[in-house]
N, CA, C, O and the ligand as a Tripos MOL2 file, in Angstrom:
@<TRIPOS>MOLECULE
protein
  269   267    68     0     0
PROTEIN
NO_CHARGES

@<TRIPOS>ATOM
      1 N           0.8560   -1.2050    0.0000 N.3       1 MET1
      2 CA          0.0000    0.0000    0.0000 C.3       1 MET1
      3 C           0.8830    1.2420    0.0000 C.2       1 MET1
      4 O           1.7100    1.4440    0.8880 O.2       1 MET1
      5 N           0.6870    2.0320   -0.9830 N.am      2 SER2
      6 CA          1.4550    3.2620   -0.9940 C.3       2 SER2
      7 C           0.5360    4.4200   -0.7040 C.2       2 SER2
      8 O          -0.5050    4.6130   -1.3330 O.2       2 SER2
      9 N           0.9560    5.1580    0.2480 N.am      3 GLU3
     10 CA          0.1190    6.2870    0.6190 C.3       3 GLU3
     11 C           0.5470    7.5070   -0.1700 C.2       3 GLU3
     12 O           1.7240    7.8680   -0.1830 O.2       3 GLU3
     13 N          -0.3830    8.1240   -0.8080 N.am      4 PRO4
     14 CA         -0.0290    9.3100   -1.5830 C.3       4 PRO4
     15 C           0.4750   10.4100   -0.6600 C.2       4 PRO4
     16 O          -0.0440   10.6300    0.4350 O.2       4 PRO4
     17 N           1.4720   11.0670   -1.1280 N.am      5 THR5
     18 CA          2.0090   12.1550   -0.3170 C.3       5 THR5
     19 C           0.9620   13.2580   -0.2270 C.2       5 THR5
     20 O           0.3750   13.6900   -1.2190 O.2       5 THR5
     21 N           0.7710   13.6710    0.9610 N.am      6 ARG6
     22 CA         -0.2590   14.6960    1.1140 C.3       6 ARG6
     23 C           0.3660   16.0700    1.2590 C.2       6 ARG6
     24 O           0.8970   16.4450    2.3040 O.2       6 ARG6
     25 N           0.2780   16.7770    0.1940 N.am      7 TYR7
     26 CA          0.8260   18.1240    0.2530 C.3       7 TYR7
     27 C          -0.2130   19.1010    0.7750 C.2       7 TYR7
     28 O           0.0710   20.2700    1.0400 O.2       7 TYR7
     29 N          -1.4390   18.5760    0.9150 N.am      8 GLN8
     30 CA         -2.4940   19.5050    1.2890 C.3       8 GLN8
     31 C          -2.8100   19.4430    2.7740 C.2       8 GLN8
     32 O          -3.8590   19.9030    3.2230 O.2       8 GLN8
     33 N          -1.8830   18.8680    3.5240 N.am      9 GLN9
     34 CA         -2.0830   18.8220    4.9630 C.3       9 GLN9
     35 C          -2.2050   20.2180    5.5450 C.2       9 GLN9
     36 O          -3.0180   20.4930    6.4270 O.2       9 GLN9
     37 N          -1.3720   21.0680    5.0190 N.am     10 LYS10
     38 CA         -1.4040   22.4400    5.5190 C.3      10 LYS10
     39 C          -2.8070   22.9960    5.3290 C.2      10 LYS10
     40 O          -3.3900   22.8860    4.2500 O.2      10 LYS10
     41 N          -3.3240   23.5740    6.3490 N.am     11 SER11
     42 CA         -4.6640   24.1200    6.1990 C.3      11 SER11
     43 C          -4.5800   25.3820    5.3530 C.2      11 SER11
     44 O          -3.7700   26.2810    5.5780 O.2      11 SER11
     45 N          -5.4440   25.3890    4.3930 N.am     12 VAL12
     46 CA         -5.4500   26.5270    3.4950 C.3      12 VAL12
     47 C          -6.1780   27.6760    4.1750 C.2      12 VAL12
     48 O          -7.2820   27.5170    4.6950 O.2      12 VAL12
     49 N          -5.5590   28.7870    4.1570 N.am     13 GLU13
     50 CA         -6.2270   29.9160    4.7900 C.3      13 GLU13
     51 C          -7.0650   30.6480    3.7700 C.2      13 GLU13
     52 O          -6.5880   31.4630    2.9800 O.2      13 GLU13
     53 N          -8.3250   30.3190    3.8280 N.am     14 LEU14
     54 CA         -9.2330   30.9610    2.8960 C.3      14 LEU14
     55 C          -9.7090   32.2790    3.4850 C.2      14 LEU14
     56 O         -10.0720   32.3670    4.6590 O.2      14 LEU14
     57 N          -9.6970   33.2590    2.6700 N.am     15 PRO15
     58 CA        -10.3230   34.4860    3.1450 C.3      15 PRO15
     59 C         -11.8290   34.2880    3.0770 C.2      15 PRO15
     60 O         -12.4080   34.2020    1.9940 O.2      15 PRO15
     61 N         -12.4380   34.2180    4.2150 N.am     16 ILE16
     62 CA        -13.8690   33.9240    4.2330 C.3      16 ILE16
     63 C         -14.6530   35.1870    4.5480 C.2      16 ILE16
     64 O         -14.4030   35.8770    5.5370 O.2      16 ILE16
     65 N         -15.5810   35.4570    3.6960 N.am     17 ASP17
     66 CA        -16.4380   36.6010    3.9640 C.3      17 ASP17
     67 C         -17.2980   36.2920    5.1800 C.2      17 ASP17
     68 O         -17.8160   35.1830    5.3120 O.2      17 ASP17
     69 N         -17.4470   37.2460    6.0470 N.am     18 PRO18
     70 CA        -18.2080   36.9900    7.2830 C.3      18 PRO18
     71 C         -19.6020   36.4420    7.0110 C.2      18 PRO18
     72 O         -20.0930   35.6010    7.7630 O.2      18 PRO18
     73 N         -20.2290   36.9000    5.9680 N.am     19 TRP19
     74 CA        -21.6140   36.4450    5.7480 C.3      19 TRP19
     75 C         -21.6670   34.9660    5.4300 C.2      19 TRP19
     76 O         -22.6950   34.3250    5.6480 O.2      19 TRP19
     77 N         -20.5780   34.4120    4.9200 N.am     20 LEU20
     78 CA        -20.5660   32.9810    4.6100 C.3      20 LEU20
     79 C         -20.6750   32.1470    5.8780 C.2      20 LEU20
     80 O         -21.0550   30.9770    5.8360 O.2      20 LEU20
     81 N         -20.3440   32.7510    6.9800 N.am     21 LEU21
     82 CA        -20.3910   32.0100    8.2400 C.3      21 LEU21
     83 C         -21.6650   32.3070    9.0010 C.2      21 LEU21
     84 O         -21.8770   31.8180   10.1110 O.2      21 LEU21
     85 N         -22.5020   33.1120    8.3890 N.am     22 GLU22
     86 CA        -23.7260   33.4550    9.1030 C.3      22 GLU22
     87 C         -24.7620   32.3590    8.9540 C.2      22 GLU22
     88 O         -24.6900   31.5210    8.0550 O.2      22 GLU22
     89 N         -25.6950   32.3870    9.8290 N.am     23 GLY23
     90 CA        -26.7150   31.3560    9.8500 C.3      23 GLY23
     91 C         -27.1970   31.3480   11.2780 C.2      23 GLY23
     92 O         -26.4310   31.0870   12.2060 O.2      23 GLY23
     93 N         -28.4540   31.6320   11.4470 N.am     24 THR24
     94 CA        -28.9630   31.7140   12.8060 C.3      24 THR24
     95 C         -29.6320   30.4120   13.1770 C.2      24 THR24
     96 O         -30.6560   30.0560   12.5940 O.2      24 THR24
     97 N         -29.0780   29.6970   14.1300 N.am     25 PRO25
     98 CA        -29.7180   28.4580   14.5610 C.3      25 PRO25
     99 C         -31.0550   28.7740   15.2210 C.2      25 PRO25
    100 O         -31.1790   29.7130   16.0080 O.2      25 PRO25
    101 N         -32.0350   27.9740   14.8810 N.am     26 VAL26
    102 CA        -33.3670   28.1960   15.4310 C.3      26 VAL26
    103 C         -33.4640   27.5460   16.8050 C.2      26 VAL26
    104 O         -33.0740   26.3950   17.0060 O.2      26 VAL26
    105 N         -33.9890   28.3120   17.7280 N.am     27 ASN27
    106 CA        -34.1590   27.7890   19.0800 C.3      27 ASN27
    107 C         -34.9750   26.5080   19.0590 C.2      27 ASN27
    108 O         -36.0480   26.4550   18.4590 O.2      27 ASN27
    109 N         -34.4720   25.4970   19.7030 N.am     28 GLY28
    110 CA        -35.2350   24.2730   19.8000 C.3      28 GLY28
    111 C         -35.0180   23.3320   18.6290 C.2      28 GLY28
    112 O         -35.5490   22.2220   18.6130 O.2      28 GLY28
    113 N         -34.2370   23.7730   17.6440 N.am     29 CYS29
    114 CA        -33.9440   22.8860   16.5170 C.3      29 CYS29
    115 C         -32.6100   22.2030   16.7920 C.2      29 CYS29
    116 O         -31.5500   22.8230   16.7030 O.2      29 CYS29
    117 N         -32.6790   20.9330   17.1240 N.am     30 GLY30
    118 CA        -31.4730   20.2000   17.5050 C.3      30 GLY30
    119 C         -30.4270   20.1890   16.4150 C.2      30 GLY30
    120 O         -29.2310   20.2720   16.6940 O.2      30 GLY30
    121 N         -30.8680   20.0870   15.1800 N.am     31 VAL31
    122 CA        -29.9230   20.0340   14.0680 C.3      31 VAL31
    123 C         -29.1420   21.3350   13.9830 C.2      31 VAL31
    124 O         -27.9220   21.3380   13.8200 O.2      31 VAL31
    125 N         -29.8690   22.4370   14.0950 N.am     32 CYS32
    126 CA        -29.2220   23.7450   14.0270 C.3      32 CYS32
    127 C         -28.2320   23.9140   15.1680 C.2      32 CYS32
    128 O         -27.1240   24.4160   14.9760 O.2      32 CYS32
    129 N         -28.6350   23.4980   16.3330 N.am     33 ILE33
    130 CA        -27.7660   23.6680   17.4950 C.3      33 ILE33
    131 C         -26.4900   22.8570   17.2920 C.2      33 ILE33
    132 O         -25.3930   23.3280   17.5950 O.2      33 ILE33
    133 N         -26.6360   21.6440   16.7820 N.am     34 ALA34
    134 CA        -25.4640   20.8140   16.5290 C.3      34 ALA34
    135 C         -24.5740   21.4560   15.4690 C.2      34 ALA34
    136 O         -23.3480   21.4670   15.5880 O.2      34 ALA34
    137 N         -25.2080   21.9840   14.4400 N.am     35 LEU35
    138 CA        -24.4330   22.6170   13.3660 C.3      35 LEU35
    139 C         -23.7220   23.8630   13.8790 C.2      35 LEU35
    140 O         -22.5780   24.1290   13.5130 O.2      35 LEU35
    141 N         -24.4000   24.6140   14.7200 N.am     36 ALA36
    142 CA        -23.7910   25.8230   15.2630 C.3      36 ALA36
    143 C         -22.5710   25.4550   16.1000 C.2      36 ALA36
    144 O         -21.5580   26.1550   16.0870 O.2      36 ALA36
    145 N         -22.6840   24.3560   16.8200 N.am     37 ARG37
    146 CA        -21.5470   23.9280   17.6300 C.3      37 ARG37
    147 C         -20.3990   23.5110   16.7150 C.2      37 ARG37
    148 O         -19.2400   23.8540   16.9490 O.2      37 ARG37
    149 N         -20.7530   22.7550   15.6550 N.am     38 GLN38
    150 CA        -19.7220   22.3330   14.6960 C.3      38 GLN38
    151 C         -19.0190   23.5440   14.0970 C.2      38 GLN38
    152 O         -17.7980   23.5610   13.9390 O.2      38 GLN38
    153 N         -19.8170   24.5540   13.7680 N.am     39 ARG39
    154 CA        -19.2520   25.7430   13.1450 C.3      39 ARG39
    155 C         -18.2680   26.4200   14.1040 C.2      39 ARG39
    156 O         -17.1830   26.8510   13.7140 O.2      39 ARG39
    157 N         -18.6810   26.4960   15.3540 N.am     40 LYS40
    158 CA        -17.8310   27.1480   16.3430 C.3      40 LYS40
    159 C         -16.5350   26.3630   16.5310 C.2      40 LYS40
    160 O         -15.4460   26.9340   16.5800 O.2      40 LYS40
    161 N         -16.6770   25.0420   16.6350 N.am     41 GLU41
    162 CA        -15.4870   24.2220   16.8480 C.3      41 GLU41
    163 C         -14.5630   24.2860   15.6390 C.2      41 GLU41
    164 O         -13.3410   24.3410   15.7810 O.2      41 GLU41
    165 N         -15.1470   24.2790   14.4700 N.am     42 ALA42
    166 CA        -14.3410   24.3510   13.2570 C.3      42 ALA42
    167 C         -13.5860   25.6760   13.2110 C.2      42 ALA42
    168 O         -12.4170   25.7230   12.8300 O.2      42 ALA42
    169 N         -14.2540   26.7270   13.5960 N.am     43 LEU43
    170 CA        -13.6030   28.0350   13.5980 C.3      43 LEU43
    171 C         -12.4570   28.0460   14.5900 C.2      43 LEU43
    172 O         -11.3930   28.6030   14.3220 O.2      43 LEU43
    173 N         -12.6810   27.4320   15.7240 N.am     44 GLU44
    174 CA        -11.6370   27.4100   16.7430 C.3      44 GLU44
    175 C         -10.4220   26.6370   16.2650 C.2      44 GLU44
    176 O          -9.2920   26.9240   16.6580 O.2      44 GLU44
    177 N         -10.6710   25.6490   15.4090 N.am     45 ARG45
    178 CA         -9.5570   24.8670   14.8770 C.3      45 ARG45
    179 C          -8.9940   25.4820   13.6060 C.2      45 ARG45
    180 O          -8.0140   24.9910   13.0470 O.2      45 ARG45
    181 N          -9.6100   26.5370   13.1660 N.am     46 GLY46
    182 CA         -9.1250   27.1870   11.9510 C.3      46 GLY46
    183 C          -9.5770   26.4720   10.6940 C.2      46 GLY46
    184 O          -9.0030   26.6660    9.6220 O.2      46 GLY46
    185 N         -10.6060   25.6430   10.8220 N.am     47 GLU47
    186 CA        -11.0970   24.9190    9.6470 C.3      47 GLU47
    187 C         -12.2200   25.7150    8.9940 C.2      47 GLU47
    188 O         -13.4050   25.4270    9.1630 O.2      47 GLU47
    189 N         -11.8090   26.6990    8.2640 N.am     48 GLY48
    190 CA        -12.7760   27.6210    7.6890 C.3      48 GLY48
    191 C         -13.7800   26.9520    6.7770 C.2      48 GLY48
    192 O         -14.9640   27.2880    6.7960 O.2      48 GLY48
    193 N         -13.3120   26.0000    5.9720 N.am     49 ALA49
    194 CA        -14.2110   25.3580    5.0180 C.3      49 ALA49
    195 C         -15.3180   24.6040    5.7410 C.2      49 ALA49
    196 O         -16.4720   24.6070    5.3120 O.2      49 ALA49
    197 N         -14.9500   23.9610    6.8410 N.am     50 LYS50
    198 CA        -15.9340   23.2060    7.6010 C.3      50 LYS50
    199 C         -16.9410   24.1450    8.2460 C.2      50 LYS50
    200 O         -18.1440   23.8850    8.2590 O.2      50 LYS50
    201 N         -16.4300   25.2200    8.7690 N.am     51 ALA51
    202 CA        -17.3040   26.1960    9.4080 C.3      51 ALA51
    203 C         -18.2830   26.7520    8.3830 C.2      51 ALA51
    204 O         -19.4620   26.9560    8.6730 O.2      51 ALA51
    205 N         -17.7830   26.9880    7.2070 N.am     52 PHE52
    206 CA        -18.6330   27.5110    6.1460 C.3      52 PHE52
    207 C         -19.7310   26.5130    5.7840 C.2      52 PHE52
    208 O         -20.8880   26.8870    5.5900 O.2      52 PHE52
    209 N         -19.3490   25.2410    5.6970 N.am     53 GLU53
    210 CA        -20.3430   24.2140    5.3660 C.3      53 GLU53
    211 C         -21.4400   24.1420    6.4230 C.2      53 GLU53
    212 O         -22.6260   24.0420    6.1080 O.2      53 GLU53
    213 N         -21.0230   24.1930    7.6650 N.am     54 ALA54
    214 CA        -22.0000   24.1160    8.7480 C.3      54 ALA54
    215 C         -22.9360   25.3180    8.6890 C.2      54 ALA54
    216 O         -24.1470   25.1870    8.8690 O.2      54 ALA54
    217 N         -22.3660   26.4730    8.4370 N.am     55 ALA55
    218 CA        -23.1890   27.6770    8.3760 C.3      55 ALA55
    219 C         -24.1770   27.5870    7.2190 C.2      55 ALA55
    220 O         -25.3340   27.9860    7.3450 O.2      55 ALA55
    221 N         -23.7090   27.0610    6.0980 N.am     56 ALA56
    222 CA        -24.5860   26.9420    4.9380 C.3      56 ALA56
    223 C         -25.7320   25.9900    5.2500 C.2      56 ALA56
    224 O         -26.8670   26.2070    4.8260 O.2      56 ALA56
    225 N         -25.4250   24.9340    5.9960 N.am     57 GLU57
    226 CA        -26.4900   23.9840    6.3460 C.3      57 GLU57
    227 C         -27.5170   24.6250    7.2480 C.2      57 GLU57
    228 O         -28.7170   24.3830    7.1210 O.2      57 GLU57
    229 N         -27.0320   25.4450    8.1600 N.am     58 ILE58
    230 CA        -27.9810   26.1300    9.0420 C.3      58 ILE58
    231 C         -28.8970   27.0160    8.2020 C.2      58 ILE58
    232 O         -30.1110   27.0350    8.4020 O.2      58 ILE58
    233 N         -28.3090   27.7400    7.2710 N.am     59 ARG59
    234 CA        -29.1110   28.6440    6.4490 C.3      59 ARG59
    235 C         -30.1380   27.8840    5.6260 C.2      59 ARG59
    236 O         -31.2280   28.3850    5.3520 O.2      59 ARG59
    237 N         -29.7720   26.6620    5.2330 N.am     60 GLN60
    238 CA        -30.6640   25.9130    4.3480 C.3      60 GLN60
    239 C         -31.5990   24.9910    5.1120 C.2      60 GLN60
    240 O         -32.4630   24.3450    4.5200 O.2      60 GLN60
    241 N         -31.4280   24.9320    6.3990 N.am     61 HIS61
    242 CA        -32.2030   23.9570    7.1550 C.3      61 HIS61
    243 C         -33.6690   24.3700    7.2630 C.2      61 HIS61
    244 O         -33.9670   25.5200    7.5850 O.2      61 HIS61
    245 N         -34.5680   23.4570    7.0010 N.am     62 PRO62
    246 CA        -36.0070   23.7790    7.0810 C.3      62 PRO62
    247 C         -36.5120   23.8140    8.5230 C.2      62 PRO62
    248 O         -37.6700   24.1580    8.7590 O.2      62 PRO62
    249 N         -35.6830   23.4720    9.4670 N.am     63 HIS63
    250 CA        -36.0390   23.5490   10.8750 C.3      63 HIS63
    251 C         -37.3230   22.7800   11.2000 C.2      63 HIS63
    252 O         -38.1970   23.2770   11.9100 O.2      63 HIS63
    253 N         -37.4140   21.5910   10.6810 N.am     64 GLY64
    254 CA        -38.5370   20.7510   11.0360 C.3      64 GLY64
    255 C         -39.8310   21.1110   10.3440 C.2      64 GLY64
    256 O         -40.8290   20.3980   10.4480 O.2      64 GLY64
    257 N         -39.8040   22.2270    9.6360 N.am     65 ARG65
    258 CA        -41.0160   22.5890    8.9040 C.3      65 ARG65
    259 C         -41.2080   21.6270    7.7430 C.2      65 ARG65
    260 O         -40.2360   21.1670    7.1430 O.2      65 ARG65
    261 N         -42.4010   21.3370    7.4420 N.am     66 ARG66
    262 CA        -42.6270   20.4590    6.3000 C.3      66 ARG66
    263 C         -42.6090   21.2860    5.0420 C.2      66 ARG66
    264 O         -43.3030   22.2940    4.9090 O.2      66 ARG66
    265 N         -41.7870   20.8200    4.1220 N.am     67 VAL67
    266 CA        -41.6670   21.5930    2.8850 C.3      67 VAL67
    267 C         -42.6380   21.0620    1.8510 C.2      67 VAL67
    268 O         -42.6940   21.5790    0.7350 O.2      67 VAL67
    269 ZN        -32.8070   23.8940   11.9820 Zn       68 ZN68
@<TRIPOS>BOND
     1     1     2 1
     2     2     3 1
     3     3     4 2
     4     3     5 am
     5     5     6 1
     6     6     7 1
     7     7     8 2
     8     7     9 am
     9     9    10 1
    10    10    11 1
    11    11    12 2
    12    11    13 am
    13    13    14 1
    14    14    15 1
    15    15    16 2
    16    15    17 am
    17    17    18 1
    18    18    19 1
    19    19    20 2
    20    19    21 am
    21    21    22 1
    22    22    23 1
    23    23    24 2
    24    23    25 am
    25    25    26 1
    26    26    27 1
    27    27    28 2
    28    27    29 am
    29    29    30 1
    30    30    31 1
    31    31    32 2
    32    31    33 am
    33    33    34 1
    34    34    35 1
    35    35    36 2
    36    35    37 am
    37    37    38 1
    38    38    39 1
    39    39    40 2
    40    39    41 am
    41    41    42 1
    42    42    43 1
    43    43    44 2
    44    43    45 am
    45    45    46 1
    46    46    47 1
    47    47    48 2
    48    47    49 am
    49    49    50 1
    50    50    51 1
    51    51    52 2
    52    51    53 am
    53    53    54 1
    54    54    55 1
    55    55    56 2
    56    55    57 am
    57    57    58 1
    58    58    59 1
    59    59    60 2
    60    59    61 am
    61    61    62 1
    62    62    63 1
    63    63    64 2
    64    63    65 am
    65    65    66 1
    66    66    67 1
    67    67    68 2
    68    67    69 am
    69    69    70 1
    70    70    71 1
    71    71    72 2
    72    71    73 am
    73    73    74 1
    74    74    75 1
    75    75    76 2
    76    75    77 am
    77    77    78 1
    78    78    79 1
    79    79    80 2
    80    79    81 am
    81    81    82 1
    82    82    83 1
    83    83    84 2
    84    83    85 am
    85    85    86 1
    86    86    87 1
    87    87    88 2
    88    87    89 am
    89    89    90 1
    90    90    91 1
    91    91    92 2
    92    91    93 am
    93    93    94 1
    94    94    95 1
    95    95    96 2
    96    95    97 am
    97    97    98 1
    98    98    99 1
    99    99   100 2
   100    99   101 am
   101   101   102 1
   102   102   103 1
   103   103   104 2
   104   103   105 am
   105   105   106 1
   106   106   107 1
   107   107   108 2
   108   107   109 am
   109   109   110 1
   110   110   111 1
   111   111   112 2
   112   111   113 am
   113   113   114 1
   114   114   115 1
   115   115   116 2
   116   115   117 am
   117   117   118 1
   118   118   119 1
   119   119   120 2
   120   119   121 am
   121   121   122 1
   122   122   123 1
   123   123   124 2
   124   123   125 am
   125   125   126 1
   126   126   127 1
   127   127   128 2
   128   127   129 am
   129   129   130 1
   130   130   131 1
   131   131   132 2
   132   131   133 am
   133   133   134 1
   134   134   135 1
   135   135   136 2
   136   135   137 am
   137   137   138 1
   138   138   139 1
   139   139   140 2
   140   139   141 am
   141   141   142 1
   142   142   143 1
   143   143   144 2
   144   143   145 am
   145   145   146 1
   146   146   147 1
   147   147   148 2
   148   147   149 am
   149   149   150 1
   150   150   151 1
   151   151   152 2
   152   151   153 am
   153   153   154 1
   154   154   155 1
   155   155   156 2
   156   155   157 am
   157   157   158 1
   158   158   159 1
   159   159   160 2
   160   159   161 am
   161   161   162 1
   162   162   163 1
   163   163   164 2
   164   163   165 am
   165   165   166 1
   166   166   167 1
   167   167   168 2
   168   167   169 am
   169   169   170 1
   170   170   171 1
   171   171   172 2
   172   171   173 am
   173   173   174 1
   174   174   175 1
   175   175   176 2
   176   175   177 am
   177   177   178 1
   178   178   179 1
   179   179   180 2
   180   179   181 am
   181   181   182 1
   182   182   183 1
   183   183   184 2
   184   183   185 am
   185   185   186 1
   186   186   187 1
   187   187   188 2
   188   187   189 am
   189   189   190 1
   190   190   191 1
   191   191   192 2
   192   191   193 am
   193   193   194 1
   194   194   195 1
   195   195   196 2
   196   195   197 am
   197   197   198 1
   198   198   199 1
   199   199   200 2
   200   199   201 am
   201   201   202 1
   202   202   203 1
   203   203   204 2
   204   203   205 am
   205   205   206 1
   206   206   207 1
   207   207   208 2
   208   207   209 am
   209   209   210 1
   210   210   211 1
   211   211   212 2
   212   211   213 am
   213   213   214 1
   214   214   215 1
   215   215   216 2
   216   215   217 am
   217   217   218 1
   218   218   219 1
   219   219   220 2
   220   219   221 am
   221   221   222 1
   222   222   223 1
   223   223   224 2
   224   223   225 am
   225   225   226 1
   226   226   227 1
   227   227   228 2
   228   227   229 am
   229   229   230 1
   230   230   231 1
   231   231   232 2
   232   231   233 am
   233   233   234 1
   234   234   235 1
   235   235   236 2
   236   235   237 am
   237   237   238 1
   238   238   239 1
   239   239   240 2
   240   239   241 am
   241   241   242 1
   242   242   243 1
   243   243   244 2
   244   243   245 am
   245   245   246 1
   246   246   247 1
   247   247   248 2
   248   247   249 am
   249   249   250 1
   250   250   251 1
   251   251   252 2
   252   251   253 am
   253   253   254 1
   254   254   255 1
   255   255   256 2
   256   255   257 am
   257   257   258 1
   258   258   259 1
   259   259   260 2
   260   259   261 am
   261   261   262 1
   262   262   263 1
   263   263   264 2
   264   263   265 am
   265   265   266 1
   266   266   267 1
   267   267   268 2
@<TRIPOS>SUBSTRUCTURE
     1 MET1         2 RESIDUE 1 A MET
     2 SER2         6 RESIDUE 1 A SER
     3 GLU3        10 RESIDUE 1 A GLU
     4 PRO4        14 RESIDUE 1 A PRO
     5 THR5        18 RESIDUE 1 A THR
     6 ARG6        22 RESIDUE 1 A ARG
     7 TYR7        26 RESIDUE 1 A TYR
     8 GLN8        30 RESIDUE 1 A GLN
     9 GLN9        34 RESIDUE 1 A GLN
    10 LYS10       38 RESIDUE 1 A LYS
    11 SER11       42 RESIDUE 1 A SER
    12 VAL12       46 RESIDUE 1 A VAL
    13 GLU13       50 RESIDUE 1 A GLU
    14 LEU14       54 RESIDUE 1 A LEU
    15 PRO15       58 RESIDUE 1 A PRO
    16 ILE16       62 RESIDUE 1 A ILE
    17 ASP17       66 RESIDUE 1 A ASP
    18 PRO18       70 RESIDUE 1 A PRO
    19 TRP19       74 RESIDUE 1 A TRP
    20 LEU20       78 RESIDUE 1 A LEU
    21 LEU21       82 RESIDUE 1 A LEU
    22 GLU22       86 RESIDUE 1 A GLU
    23 GLY23       90 RESIDUE 1 A GLY
    24 THR24       94 RESIDUE 1 A THR
    25 PRO25       98 RESIDUE 1 A PRO
    26 VAL26      102 RESIDUE 1 A VAL
    27 ASN27      106 RESIDUE 1 A ASN
    28 GLY28      110 RESIDUE 1 A GLY
    29 CYS29      114 RESIDUE 1 A CYS
    30 GLY30      118 RESIDUE 1 A GLY
    31 VAL31      122 RESIDUE 1 A VAL
    32 CYS32      126 RESIDUE 1 A CYS
    33 ILE33      130 RESIDUE 1 A ILE
    34 ALA34      134 RESIDUE 1 A ALA
    35 LEU35      138 RESIDUE 1 A LEU
    36 ALA36      142 RESIDUE 1 A ALA
    37 ARG37      146 RESIDUE 1 A ARG
    38 GLN38      150 RESIDUE 1 A GLN
    39 ARG39      154 RESIDUE 1 A ARG
    40 LYS40      158 RESIDUE 1 A LYS
    41 GLU41      162 RESIDUE 1 A GLU
    42 ALA42      166 RESIDUE 1 A ALA
    43 LEU43      170 RESIDUE 1 A LEU
    44 GLU44      174 RESIDUE 1 A GLU
    45 ARG45      178 RESIDUE 1 A ARG
    46 GLY46      182 RESIDUE 1 A GLY
    47 GLU47      186 RESIDUE 1 A GLU
    48 GLY48      190 RESIDUE 1 A GLY
    49 ALA49      194 RESIDUE 1 A ALA
    50 LYS50      198 RESIDUE 1 A LYS
    51 ALA51      202 RESIDUE 1 A ALA
    52 PHE52      206 RESIDUE 1 A PHE
    53 GLU53      210 RESIDUE 1 A GLU
    54 ALA54      214 RESIDUE 1 A ALA
    55 ALA55      218 RESIDUE 1 A ALA
    56 ALA56      222 RESIDUE 1 A ALA
    57 GLU57      226 RESIDUE 1 A GLU
    58 ILE58      230 RESIDUE 1 A ILE
    59 ARG59      234 RESIDUE 1 A ARG
    60 GLN60      238 RESIDUE 1 A GLN
    61 HIS61      242 RESIDUE 1 A HIS
    62 PRO62      246 RESIDUE 1 A PRO
    63 HIS63      250 RESIDUE 1 A HIS
    64 GLY64      254 RESIDUE 1 A GLY
    65 ARG65      258 RESIDUE 1 A ARG
    66 ARG66      262 RESIDUE 1 A ARG
    67 VAL67      266 RESIDUE 1 A VAL
    68 ZN68       269 GROUP 0 **** ****
């Protein structure tokens, strides 16, 4: 087994627009709360892409409403 050399280990510092990280978790929505926590933890670790994904999910989440 040969492991490919990972040159992308270094975390890429993306300039992230603040609005990309926005997303208001809805009170009482467990999914949103979990995502908000993920976003915060990702930010603390400097994982901007992950934080962005979590924020996008919050923005897109139907919050239990039936679509
Ligand atoms: Zn939600």
